[in-house]
N, C-alpha and C positions, 0 to 999 in steps of 0.2 A: 774611358772614364776611370776604370780601375787602374790602368797603367799610369794615368796622369796623377791620380791621388797618391799612389805608392811612390812615384818619383818625387812628387812635391814633398811628401813626408820625409824622404831622404835628403831633401834640400836642393833638388834640381828644379830650375825654373821651367814651368810647363804651361803651355797654352792648349786647351782642349776646345775644339770647334764642334758645334752642333748646328746643323743647317736650319732646324726648325726653331720656333720661338718657345717651344716647350717639349716635353718628352711624351706627350699624350698620343702615342701611336698604338692603336688597338690591335689585338691578335698577334702581338709579338710573343717570343718565347717567354712564358711567365713561370717557368719552373726553376727554382733555386735549389740545386741539388746539395746533398750533404757535404760534398767536397768544397763547395762555395761557402756554405754555412760554417764549415770548419775554419776557413780563412777569416771570416768575420770574427770568429772566436779568437784566433791568433792575434788579430789586430785590436782586441778588446772592445769590439763593437757589437757582439752578438746580442747582448741584453737590449740595447737600443734598437737593433734591427728587428728583433722579434716583437717589439712593441707596435710595429707597423701592422695594419690589417693583413692577415694571411690565413691560409688553411694549411694544415699539416697532413701530408699523405704518408702514412707509415707502411703502406703496402699497395701494390697494384695488382689487379685481377684481370683476367682475360676470359672471354667466353668463345669457344670454338664450336659452332653449331649448338648442340645441346650440352656440351661439356664445359664446365666452369673450373678454372684453375687459378691458383695464386701464382702470379708471374714473378713477383719480387716482394720480399719482406725485409725492410730496412732495419728491423729491430736487432738484427745480429751484427750490424756494422761495428767495427772496433773504435768508434768515436762517440763523442757526446751527442751530436746532432744526428739522430737515427731516423730522419724523415726528409722528405722533399717539402720545401715551403712553396706553396702556390701563391704568388704575389704578382700584381701588375708590374711590368717592367719599368713603367714610369716611376713607381714608388721606389724601386731599387736604385734607379738612376738619380732621383732626387736625393735619396739617402747618401749616395756616394758624393754628390755635388756638395751637400751640406758638410760632410766630413772633410772634403777637399778644401772648402772655404776657410777652414781653421789654419791652413798652412799659407804663409805669406807668398810663396812662390807658385801657388796654384791659381791659374787664370782661366775661367770658363767663359766662353763667348757664345751666346745664343744668337740665332738668326745669322750665322756665319757659315757659309757653305764653301767647302774646299772644292775648287774647280780645276785645278791643275798644279803642276810642279814647277819650281824654278831650278835651273841647272847651272852649274859651272863646269863645263866639260861633261864628263860622265857622272859627276857627283851632284846629288840633290842638295840644294842649299836653302830651300824654302818652299812655301806653298802659296798658291794664288787663292784668294778668298773673295767671295761675293757677299756683300752685306747691304742692308737697306740704305746705308750712307754712300754706297758705291764700292767699286773694286779696290782691293788692297793686296799687299804682299806681306807675308810674315816670314822672316828669315829664321833659320833654325839649324842647329848642329845635327838634328835628327828629325825627320818627318815620319810619323807612324800612320799607316793607313789602317783604319778600323771601320771602313765605310761599306762593309757588307759584300755580299756575293756578286753584286754588280759594280764593284769598286771602280770609281772614276780614277782614283790615284794609282792603282796598280796598272790600269791601262795606260796612264800617262807615263809610267815608269817603264813600260814595255815588257813587263813580266808575263810569262806564259803559263797558263794553267792546263792541266789535264782533266778532261771531263769523263767521269766514270758511269754516267747515265743513271736514270731512275725510272722505275715502271709506273710511278704514280705522281699525282699532284694532290693537294689537300684543299678542301673548301671549309673555311672557318666561320662559325657563327655562334650565337648564344641562344640558350633556352632557359626559361625561368626554372629555379629549383625550389621545391617545396620542403617544409620541415620533415615530412614523412619520407623523403627520398633517402636512398643510401648515401653514405659519405665517401664511398670508395671511388678513387680514380680508376677507370676501367676501360677496356677495349672489347669490341665484339667483332668476331670474324665469321661471316656467313658467305654462302656462295655468291660471288660477285660483289661483296660489300665488306668494307672495314669501317668501323665507327668507334671513335675514342671520345670519352667524356672526362673533363677535368673539373673537379669540384671547386667552385669559386664562391662559396658562401651562399648568396641568394640567387646565383645563376650557375649554369653549366657552360663551360667553354667547350665547344664541340668541334671535332675534326671529322669530316666526312671524306674518306679517302677514295679517289677516283682514278681510273686508268690515265696514264700520261696523256696530256692534251685533250682530256675529255670534258673540260669545263663548258665549252660551247654546246656540246651535245646535251649535257645535263640541263643547261639553261634553256635550250630550244624546246625541251620536253615540257617546260612550264613549271611555275612555282608550286602548283598543286601536286604535280607528280613528284617533285622533290620532297615536299612535306610528307607525302605518303610513304616514300622510300625511307626517309628518316624515321618516321613514326613506327615503322615495322621493326626498327632496330633498337628502339628505346626499351629500357627495363621497367618502364611504367606506361601509363596510358598513352596510346599513340597520338591522341588529340593534342598533346603538349607541343607537337611539331607545328601546330597551327599558329604558334606564337612567333614564327619567323615572318616578319611583316612584309618584306619585299627583298628583291635581289641585292639592293644596296647594302643590306645587312649580312650578306654572304660574301666573304672575301676569299680570293684565290691565293694560295701559296704555291708558287711554281717550285717544285722540288729540284734541287741541283746538288749533285755530289761531285766536287772537283777539288783539286789541290795544285798549288803552285809548285813548279819544279824548283824554283829558287825564290825564297821569301824576301830577299833583300838585295839592294845594291848600295854603293857608297852613299851614306846620308839618308837612307830610306829603308823602311821595314814594314811588312804586312803582318797583321795578326788577326785572329778570329776568322770570320767568314771571308774576309778579304784574302786570306791565305789559304783557307780550306773550308769550302761550304759543306756543311754536314747534312745528312739526311735527318728528317724529323724523328726517325726511329730512336726511341729512348729519351727524346727531348734533351739531348746533351749538348746541343750547339752552344748555348750561352755559357755553359760551364767549361767547355773546351776553350772558348774565347777568354774567359777569366783566368784559366790556367796559363794560357799564353801570356797574358798580361803580367801575372806573378813571376813567371820565368824571365820575361823580358826585364822587369824591374830589378830582380835579383842580379841579373847579369850585366845590366847597363848602367845602373845608377852611379857606380863609382867612376867608370870612364867618362860618363857625361859630366859629372860634377867636377872632374879634374880636367875637362877639356881635351881628352885624349881618346875619343871614340874612334875605333877603326872598323873596317869592314869585317874583320875577323870576329869582333865583338858581336856584330849583327848576325853573322853566320852561326855563332854559338847558340843563338836563340832558336834558330831552325833545327840545329843539331839536337838541342835539348827536347824540343817539342815534336820532332818528326816521328819518333816511335809511337807515342800515344795517339797521334793523329792518324798514322797509317793503320795502327791496330784497330782503332775505333771505326774507321771507314771500312776496313775489311769486314768487320763484324756486321756493320750496318748493311753493306752490300750483300753479304750472305743471307741476312734476314729478308732483305728486299726480294732476293731471288727465290729463296726457299719457302717463304711464308706469304709475303705481300703479293707478289706477282701471281703465284698459284691461286691464292684466294680470290683475287680480282678476276681471274679468268675461269674460275670454277663454275660449273653448272649443277653439280651434284652436292651431296652432303659434305660438310666440312668436319674434319677431326684434327686434333693437334698432331703436328709432325712428331717423329720419333725423338728428335733433339729437344723439342719443347716438353714432351712427356718425361724425358730423362732429367732435364734441368729443373722441372717442377715436382717430380715424383720421388726422386732419390734424395734422402737427407743430406748426404755428403756432397751433392751437386746443387741442391736447391738454393744455397747461399750465393752461388756464382752470379746469377742475374742481378741481384741487389748490389753486389760488390761492383760489377761493371757499370751499372747505371748510376749508382750513388757516388762512387769514388773514381771510377774510370781506371785507365792504365797509368800508373805512375803519377799520382796526384802531386801537385806542387805545394810548397809551404813558404810562407813569407820569411825571408831571412831574418836572423836576429838583428842584423844591422838596421834594417828598415823597421822592424818591430820597435826597436828601442830609440829610433830617431824622433825628433820633434818638429821637423819641417824647416830647420835652420840650415 
């Protein structure tokens, strides 16, 4: 969506396909990080964007056993938007769709599912689409796969990914939030348990982290046992966990960390989770995807508009985004191994690791987590040419 809007703003004809009739998918990544907010500012949209219902997280705290630490404080970031905006992803997508509709070359088609690719030799020349009216083909100079970690299109293109593994999966659910509750987004690490709470106004979006493949075991123990386990981790009365009505309201996120060796082939490019599925550590997946979109728009709008797109242009997108992707995944894998895996397998008291104590306790190091979570490695900026364009 972001790539489509930026290309259309630059005057490139774009068709964006969404397989559902709306964007109302619950428990998606709902964190809009400072790097993405800065892009909204660069496009002149920040004021309108912040009018949408959202909560602002200026800091993130973590509790390791009996020790509570401030994990990230975004007030020191060198930009105007010094917070994470917690906003339902459907609102963000609707916002982008509305902005895109102002450009004559932006075409959003709902209920249109990409099912395969069209080839001319080794070159991708279009995409096969399933709609309520029947199957159809859309021809294009470039097909971009942004269809997630189980991407149908990257499989159709024959692109190969490397899986780096993950020690955990995540069970997502909501709990009601009372006015007397804290406002802080926070995580708790206890022996065998990790629990994260995102403040969403009148409810908490909760992530209950479990050992990889442990979903069936948790469900087999029964809903009451699950409620009891959650209640023991809450920073308020444990009875709040009784608000989980049934297993249908607990969704499983299967954690995958992988990366394509090659993101593109002639006429075809993968971005976001289709190119590199991220760990939920730091909640940065959506923001890496948006950064990919900005880099792709900056590099591709001119050759697309001039009808001179080459494979080298597509390879340049991967070259631009490979370092921040590699660096972020290496950091996430390190945290998975050093913190998450050890916590989930622990049977005794939990205390913060040395690296956590250093990064949160020393003034000259304490700004690093906020910088890495909020801005990431080498954040992208919308080019002046796209900023100043009007969609013609």
